[in-house]
C-alpha positions as a Python dict, from the first residue, in 0.01 Angstrom:
ca = {
    (1, 'M'): (0, 0, 0),
    (2, 'F'): (339, 1, -174),
    (3, 'W'): (248, 261, -436),
    (4, 'T'): (68, 479, -183),
    (5, 'G'): (375, 466, 40),
    (6, 'L'): (601, 551, -252),
    (7, 'A'): (387, 853, -339),
    (8, 'L'): (387, 969, 24),
    (9, 'G'): (763, 924, 46),
    (10, 'I'): (824, 1130, -267),
    (11, 'A'): (586, 1399, -143),
    (12, 'G'): (764, 1408, 194),
    (13, 'V'): (1110, 1441, 43),
    (14, 'T'): (985, 1715, -192),
    (15, 'T'): (821, 1902, 97),
    (16, 'S'): (1140, 1887, 303),
    (17, 'A'): (1351, 2007, 12),
    (18, 'L'): (1114, 2298, -51),
    (19, 'G'): (1125, 2391, 317),
    (20, 'L'): (1505, 2404, 302),
    (21, 'T'): (1539, 2592, -26),
    (22, 'V'): (1246, 2781, -177),
    (23, 'F'): (1015, 2865, 112),
    (24, 'R'): (1261, 3027, 352),
    (25, 'V'): (1134, 3225, 653),
    (26, 'D'): (1256, 3526, 847),
    (27, 'D'): (1342, 3329, 1161),
    (28, 'S'): (1682, 3165, 1156),
    (29, 'S'): (1720, 2841, 1353),
    (30, 'T'): (2101, 2854, 1331),
    (31, 'G'): (2356, 3117, 1418),
    (32, 'N'): (2526, 3088, 1077),
    (33, 'A'): (2238, 3178, 846),
    (34, 'P'): (2219, 3536, 719),
    (35, 'A'): (1931, 3745, 855),
    (36, 'G'): (1598, 3667, 689),
    (37, 'T'): (1701, 3336, 531),
    (38, 'G'): (1617, 3066, 785),
    (39, 'K'): (1482, 2727, 688),
    (40, 'N'): (1110, 2663, 721),
    (41, 'L'): (1106, 2413, 1008),
    (42, 'G'): (736, 2338, 974),
    (43, 'L'): (776, 2225, 614),
    (44, 'L'): (1101, 2045, 690),
    (45, 'W'): (968, 1831, 976),
    (46, 'G'): (628, 1788, 814),
    (47, 'G'): (804, 1645, 510),
    (48, 'V'): (1015, 1416, 728),
    (49, 'A'): (701, 1284, 898),
    (50, 'L'): (529, 1236, 563),
    (51, 'A'): (827, 1049, 420),
    (52, 'G'): (843, 832, 732),
    (53, 'A'): (476, 742, 697),
    (54, 'G'): (534, 658, 332),
    (55, 'A'): (829, 435, 419),
    (56, 'A'): (622, 257, 685),
    (57, 'L'): (346, 190, 431),
    (58, 'M'): (595, 59, 177),
    (59, 'I'): (770, -172, 421),
    (60, 'G'): (444, -279, 584),
    (61, 'S'): (287, -402, 262),
    (62, 'Q'): (264, -778, 215),
    (63, 'R'): (505, -818, -75),
    (64, 'T'): (771, -573, 42),
    (65, 'S'): (1060, -625, 278),
    (66, 'A'): (1352, -417, 401),
    (67, 'S'): (1700, -532, 490),
    (68, 'L'): (1968, -345, 681),
    (69, 'S'): (2338, -425, 675),
    (70, 'P'): (2650, -218, 741),
    (71, 'G'): (2661, 57, 482),
    (72, 'R'): (2352, -62, 297),
    (73, 'V'): (1974, -34, 314),
    (74, 'G'): (1770, -255, 82),
    (75, 'L'): (1403, -238, -10),
    (76, 'V'): (1258, -526, -213),
    (77, 'H'): (910, -528, -367),
    (78, 'R'): (794, -853, -529),
    (79, 'V'): (571, -832, -833),
    (80, 'R'): (398, -1152, -945),
    (81, 'F'): (237, -1208, -1282),
}
């Protein structure tokens, strides 16, 4: 589950980045963007959902844990030989 989650997380981040940069659309979701250069909201939020699912798989695996503290997020995966 850890490696599947990692792959999904990377795919989600990549999808979001592509939706913000390369695959722009004509509709602008902000008032500041020049005409014809709006971000692709479908790719952006689809990537966020994909990355969230990947993070849930990584944290939900048996040998992985997450820790939150002020200013820090930790993800630990234990590998046994």
